[in-house]
N, C-alpha and C positions, 0 to 999 in steps of 0.2 A: 350134711352140707358137703358138697364136693370141695376138693382142694382149690379149684379155680374160683368157686363162689366165695370161699373163705378169704382168698387173696384180695378179691374185689371188695369185700366187706371191710377188711382192714384198711384198704386204700381209701375208702370213703370216710372211715373214722379219722384217718390221718389228715385228710383234707379238712374235715370239720374242725379239728383241734388247731390246725394251722390258721384257719380263717376266723376262728372264734374271737381272738383278740381284736380283730378289725371290724367287728359287728358295729353297724351304725346306730347310734342312739337317736332319740327324738331330735329333730332338727333344732328345736328351741326349748329350753328348760322353762318350766312354769313356776310362777310365784304363788302357788296354791297349796303348798305343803307336800305335794306328791313327789317333788324332786329335792326334798330337804336333805336327804342323805348325800346327794351329789353336791349340793351347794354349801353344806356345812364345812366351815373352814376354807371356803372358796369365795365367799361374798363378804365384803367388808365396807365400812365407812372409811374413806381415806382422807377426806377433808371436809370441813364445814365452816360456815361463818354465821355465828349467832348474834352479831352485833350491828350489822349494817342496816341503815334505815331503808335501803333499797338494795336489791340484788343478793339477799340472803340465799344461801344454797347449801345443799349437802351433796357431796360427791361420793358415788358408790363404785366399787370395782367388782368385776366378775372375773375370777382367775381360772374358771373352768374352760374347757375346750368347746363349749357350746354357747350360743347366744342365750341371754336370760331376759324373758319378758317380765316387766314390772307390773303388768296388769294384775290388780288384786292386792299388791303390796301396799303397806301403809308405813308411815313414819310417825311414831308417837313422841311428843315432846313433853318432858316432865320437869318440874321445878326441883329445887334442892330438897324439898320436903316430900318428894315423890308424888306431887300433885300433877295430874294429867292436865297440861295446858292446851294441847291441840293435837289433833290427828289429821295427818296430811296424806292424801292419796298420791302414790308415786305413779309415774307414767314413763313410757318409752321402753326401748329394748337396749340392753347392754350387750354389745358384741362380745365374742369370746375373747378372753384376756384383755379386756378393755374397761374404760371408765365411762361414767355418765353422770352429769350433774342434774339435780332437780331443784327447782325453786321451792323455798320453804316459807314463802309469804313475806308480809311486811311487819308482822308482830315481832318485837325483839325478844329473843329467847336467850338473854344474856345473864341469867341468874347464875351466879357462881355455884357450882354443884349440880347444875342441871344435867339432864340426860336425854339422849336420842336413842330410840329403840326401833329397829327395823324389823317389822313383822311380816310374815307370809299371810296369805289369804285365809288360812285356817286358824290364825292366831299364834302360830309357832314363832318364837323369837329366833330370828336368823342371826342378828348381831345387835349389840348395844354398846354405846360409848358414853361416858360422862365427861364433863369438863369442870374444872375446879375441884373442890373437895366434896366427896359424896360418900355418905355413910353406908349405903347399901352395896349389894354385890354389883360389880362393874366389870365390863370386858376390858376396857382401856381407860386410863386416866389421862385426860388431855392437859393436865396442868392447872394450877390455881389462878394463874394470871390470864385475864381475858384479853383477847386481841382487840386492837382498835377496829373501828368500823371499816377501814380500808384493808384490814388484814383477815386472816383466817387461821384455824388450826389445821395442821397438816401432819399426817403420820410420816415418820422417817423411813419406814419400811413396812410392807404388809405383814411381815412376821414379827414385828416389834410392837411393844406397848409404848414406845417413846413418841411423844407428840411435840411439835414445836410450832411457834407462831410464824406463819408464812407471810411474806410481803406481797405475794400475788394472790388474787382472789379466786384462782382455780388451779387445780393441780395438773401435773404433767407426769408422764409415765415414770420419769426418773425419780419421782417422790415415792413410788411404791415398789421399788426394788428391781426394775428392769435394767439390767446392766448394759444392754445394747441400745438403750434409748438415746437417740441423737438430740442435741439441743434444738429448740425451735429455730433459732437464728441459723444454725448449721444447715437445717433442711432447706430454708429459704435460699441460703447461699449456694447449695448444691443445685437447686432448680435454676437459679440465675446463671450458674456456670454452664448449664445445659441449654441456655437461651430462652428459658421460660420465665416470663414475668408473672407474678402472682401476688395476691394480697393475703396469702396464708399467714405470714409472720405478724400481720396486724390483728389476727383473730385471738381474743383473750381466752376463749374456751374451746379447746380442740375436741371436746366431746360433742359439741353442738355448733358446727361451723355453718353459717348461712352467708349467702352472697359471695361465695368463693368463685374466683375466675383464674384461668390459666391462659396465657397468651404468648404467642411467638410473633414478634414484630414482622409485619408484612406477609405473614402466612395464614394465621387463623387464631381464633379465640374460643374458649369454652366457658360459658357462664352456667354454673350448677344451680338448678332450681330446687334441689333437695337439701335437707339438712344433713351435713356430713359428720362422721365420727372418725377421727384419725388417730385414736389412741390404742387400737389393738395391735398385736405384735406383727400381724400380716401387713397392715398399713405402714408400720415402721420399717418393714423390709423393702417395700417398693417406693415409698415416698422419696427417699434420697436419689433413686435412679429412675424417677418418673420420666425424665427427658429421653431415656432409652426406650421407654414403652409407648410413648406418645408420638405419633407420626403426623406432623403438620408440614413437613418439608417436601412431600410429594405434591406436585401441582394439582390444585383442585381436589384435595383429599384431606380428610381428618380421620385418623385411625387410632385405636387404642388396643393394646395387647391385653384384652380383657381376660384371657386365660390365666395370666399372672395377677391381674388386678381385679379379682372377683368382687371386691367391695364397691367398684364403680359400675359393674355391669348393668344393674337395674336402676341406675341413677338418671333422673330426668335432667336435661340440660338444653340450653340454647347454644347452637354452634354457628360460628361465623367464619366463612372462608374469605380471604382477601385475594385480590388479583385474579378474579374469575372473569375471563373474557369469552363469554358465550352469548349466543343470541337468545335462547330460551331454555335455560338449564333446568334439569331435574336431578334428583338424588338417586344414585345407584347404591344399594346396600349390599355388603358382602360379609358373610360369616367368617369366623376365624379359620375354618377349614377351606376357605376359598369359594364355597358354594354361594349361590344367590340368596340374599337375605330377604326378610320381610319388609317391604317398602312401607307397610302400614305403620311402622314405628316413627315415621317422619311426618311432621305436620307443620303448618304455619310457614311454608316456604315463601321467602321474599327476596327479590333480586333488584339491586340498584346497579343498573348497567353503567351509569356514568362514574360511580364510585368503585365499580367492580367488586362489590361485596354481596355475598350470598348468605342469607341467614335462615335458619330453620330450627325447629324443636325436635329432639330425639328422646323417645321414651326410654331407651337404654343404649349402652355403648356397643359399638362394633366398628366396622370401617365404612365410611361414607365418602362417596366420590361424586363430584358434580360432572354431569355429562349433558350433551345436547339432547333436547327432547326430539324424538323421532316420530311422534304421533301427528295427527292432522291438526292438533292444537298449536303446532309450532307457529311462531310469529311470522309476519309477512316478510321479515328480513331474512328468514331462513332460506336455505337453498330449496328450490322447487323440487317436488318429488319426481323421480324418474318415470319412464313409461311402464305400464303394467307388463309383467312377464308371464307368459303361458308355458307351463311345463309339460303339456300333453303332447302325445306323439302325432306327427303329421300323417294324415291318411296316405296309404301306400300309392294310390294312383287316382286318376279321374274316372268317374263312372262313364259308361257308354250309353248315351241316350239314343235309342234307335227307332222308336215308334211312338206315334201319338194318335189316338182315336178320339174324334170329336163329336159333340152334339151342338145344339144351338147355345147351350149354357155351360157345358162341361168339356174337359179335355183329360183323357186318361193316357198318361205317359208310361212307357216301359223302358227300364234301364238295368244294366248289369250291376251287381253289388261289388263291394271292395272288401278285401280279406280282413283288414284290421279296424273296421269301424261298423257300427250298427246304426248310425244316424246319417241322414242326408239333408241337404238344404236345397229346396226347389225355388228358383227365382224366375219370375215372368213379368212381362210388361208389353204394352203396345208399342214400345220403342225398341229399336234393334239392340240396345244394351241389355235388355231383359232384366233390369234391376229396379223395378218399380214396386213389386209385391214379392213376398217371400213366405214360405212355409217350411217348418222343420219336420222331417219324416223319420220315423223309427222303424228299423228293420224288424219284421215279424216272422219271416220265413227265409228259407234258403232259395237260391236260384234267382231267376230274373225278378226284379221288383216292379211293382206297378203302383201308381198313385194317381188319384183323380182330383182335379181342381174344379171347384164349383163356382157358381155365380158369375160366370163370364158373360160378356155381351154377345148377342147373336150377330152373325155376319161380320165379325171383327177379326182383324189380323193380330196375332200375338207372337211374341218371341219368348222362348223358354230355355233354361239351362239348369243343370243340377251338379252339385259337388258333394263330396264326403265331408263329415263334420265329426272330429274326435275331441269331445269336451269343448275346450276353448280354442282348439286348433283347427282352422279350415283347410280343406284340400283344394286340389285344382278343379277348375270348371270343366264340365263336358262341352262338347260342341253345341253351339246355340242352334236350336231348330225353330223354324218358322211354320206357323199353322194358322188356319182360319176356321172360326166356328161356323156352324151351319146356319142357314137362314131360318127364321121362325116360320112355322107352318100354321095356317089357319084352317080350321075345319068347318064346313057348312052342314047344317042339319036340315 
């Protein structure tokens, strides 16, 4: 191997080792046992309520850096005597470093010493937790005292075995050791300070938020149609500064800096713009880089002109701007379209019509060509204007052009002229020539 090749080989090895730590893992971890090594010590039960007559739930956390699909996962519920009471199928996806609640039915699992076992699809135990006194092997002891039906067990930290009775029926990231987790009320206050009105603070379960809206008075409103999860660390970073990422202050526009707020990019929503004063508006979609976006993501456009509100559905977020429709479907109150514009070149001059040979039914005219056009228009009539009939003629040879007009009337006076034609652009007319067809001849036999 030459010295040059050796240097290049070492360079490739260096690049490989530098990039290896950044190799992208599967986009979503699976709950089928294949990703157990990654999930071990990264997936926990953080809160559960075994006593409510309605709204029983178990809250799970995924502390890995990848989303976790719960498809195939089960939750087994055991009594204090290790009797299997129920097996529940879990559902949904836990975002990276986030929480998710799952309904565990209406049967009360409040036996002191009971146990919850989170299993993967292949039967591998991912995590188990008992509550009360339990004689068998246990991952965590949730305490002997059962919570009331309006309370739940909540872990004090995801690295701790200490459990306490929580007064709220669902956890929040502060309960599982996120030191930078803002209080829910603080998030709502920060949004309000940014001029955004929202019902976020009214949502009890921030792992499954439905019916969420964001509104800026007099500007616009977003009603989310998807179920939202705002417990991952990325959401916690942009939620308090959402007012800086959301643009409703530009006239006739709603935009979201989706580059920073990736969790909302693929979220379905109904958007409403206020104060839209247009005749027949449509939505212009713009990508983050400023290029033209896919207008197909917009549907259900509705415009109330009297109220000046424009409402539409968006399949995902980007920047949406209301503009006047310019197509033929514009309303009758829109400005009328301007005259058509022809961009073709004007023929250089008028042709020279210099000779006409006639029969009783035909006229053969001769004229000089024009340098910048290959088409001519011949116009003839029995009136001096010569503008009753017309034929378009295409140049087939160089030099003097000839063209024969058929089906004329015998013994009739006609007027004829010719001009150049360049696409949609006409040229100047030649001199109008007057001619008379021959009389019809009758032969006797």
